[in-house]
C-alpha positions as CSV (number, residue, x, y, z in Angstrom):
1,X,14.8,32.7,18.2
2,X,13.8,30.2,15.6
3,X,10.2,28.9,15.6
4,X,8.9,26.0,13.5
5,X,5.3,26.0,12.4
6,X,3.1,23.3,10.9
7,X,-0.1,24.4,9.2
8,X,-2.7,22.0,7.9
9,X,-4.9,23.4,5.2
10,X,-3.6,26.2,3.0
11,X,-6.5,28.1,1.4
12,X,-5.0,31.0,-0.5
13,X,-2.1,31.1,1.9
14,X,-2.7,34.4,3.7
15,X,-1.8,33.0,7.1
16,X,1.2,31.0,5.8
17,X,2.5,34.1,4.0
18,X,2.4,36.1,7.3
19,X,4.3,33.3,9.1
20,X,7.0,33.2,6.3
21,X,7.3,37.0,6.3
22,X,7.9,36.8,10.1
23,X,10.8,34.3,9.6
24,X,9.1,31.2,10.8
25,X,10.2,27.9,9.4
26,X,6.9,26.9,7.9
27,X,5.7,23.4,6.9
28,X,2.4,23.2,5.0
29,X,0.3,20.1,4.7
30,X,-2.4,20.4,1.9
31,X,-4.2,17.5,0.4
32,X,-4.8,19.2,-2.9
33,X,-1.9,20.3,-5.1
34,X,-4.2,22.6,-7.1
35,X,-4.8,24.6,-3.9
36,X,-1.1,25.2,-3.5
37,X,-0.7,26.1,-7.2
38,X,-3.5,28.6,-6.9
39,X,-2.0,30.2,-3.7
40,X,1.4,30.6,-5.4
41,X,0.2,31.5,-8.9
42,X,-2.7,33.8,-8.1
43,X,-2.1,35.0,-4.5
44,X,1.7,35.3,-4.4
45,X,2.4,32.8,-1.7
46,X,6.2,32.6,-1.0
47,X,7.9,29.3,-0.8
48,X,7.3,27.6,2.6
49,X,10.2,25.6,4.1
50,X,8.4,22.4,3.1
51,X,5.1,21.4,1.5
52,X,3.4,18.0,1.8
53,X,0.5,16.9,-0.4
54,X,-1.2,14.5,2.0
55,X,-4.2,14.1,4.3
56,X,-3.3,16.0,7.5
57,X,-4.5,13.1,9.7
58,X,-2.0,10.6,8.0
59,X,0.8,13.1,8.0
60,X,0.4,14.0,11.7
61,X,0.1,10.3,12.7
62,X,3.4,9.4,10.9
63,X,5.3,12.3,12.6
64,X,3.8,11.4,16.0
65,X,4.7,7.7,15.6
66,X,8.3,8.6,14.5
67,X,8.8,10.9,17.6
68,X,11.6,12.7,15.8
69,X,9.8,15.8,14.4
70,X,8.3,18.5,16.6
71,X,6.9,22.0,16.0
72,X,6.6,25.0,18.2
73,X,3.3,26.1,16.7
74,X,0.5,24.1,15.0
75,X,-2.2,25.8,13.0
76,X,-5.2,23.6,12.2
77,X,-7.3,25.4,9.5
78,X,-9.3,22.9,7.7
79,X,-12.6,23.3,5.7
80,X,-13.8,21.2,2.8
81,X,-16.9,21.3,0.7
82,X,-19.2,23.1,3.2
83,X,-17.9,21.4,6.3
84,X,-14.9,20.2,8.3
85,X,-13.4,16.8,7.8
86,X,-14.6,14.8,10.9
87,X,-11.5,12.6,11.0
88,X,-9.5,15.7,11.8
89,X,-11.5,16.4,15.0
90,X,-11.0,13.1,16.8
91,X,-9.3,12.6,20.1
92,X,-6.7,10.4,18.3
93,X,-5.8,13.3,16.0
94,X,-5.5,15.8,18.8
95,X,-3.3,13.3,20.8
96,X,-1.0,13.1,17.8
97,X,-0.9,16.8,17.4
98,X,0.1,17.1,21.1
99,X,2.9,14.6,20.4
100,X,4.4,16.8,17.7
101,X,4.3,19.9,19.8
């Protein structure tokens, strides 16, 4: 069985590494390329199926509008500067996430 996973927010990549090791086709959306570099250089993150350096809200909205890309699992793990980005907890965002599932 093949499962596809989209994770927004990378951190040090612990969750993504587990998904990769379990054979999931894993797409990562991370706004900061330095976070991805640190995860691979210092924490041994394996290469995900694809990586997108973009705001998760924009990335999800584009996929939802195109209606040609879906995922079996969505992991929403976002934290920035002492809080969570409010635009990623809107009804519109969650409706777009539903469309890509």
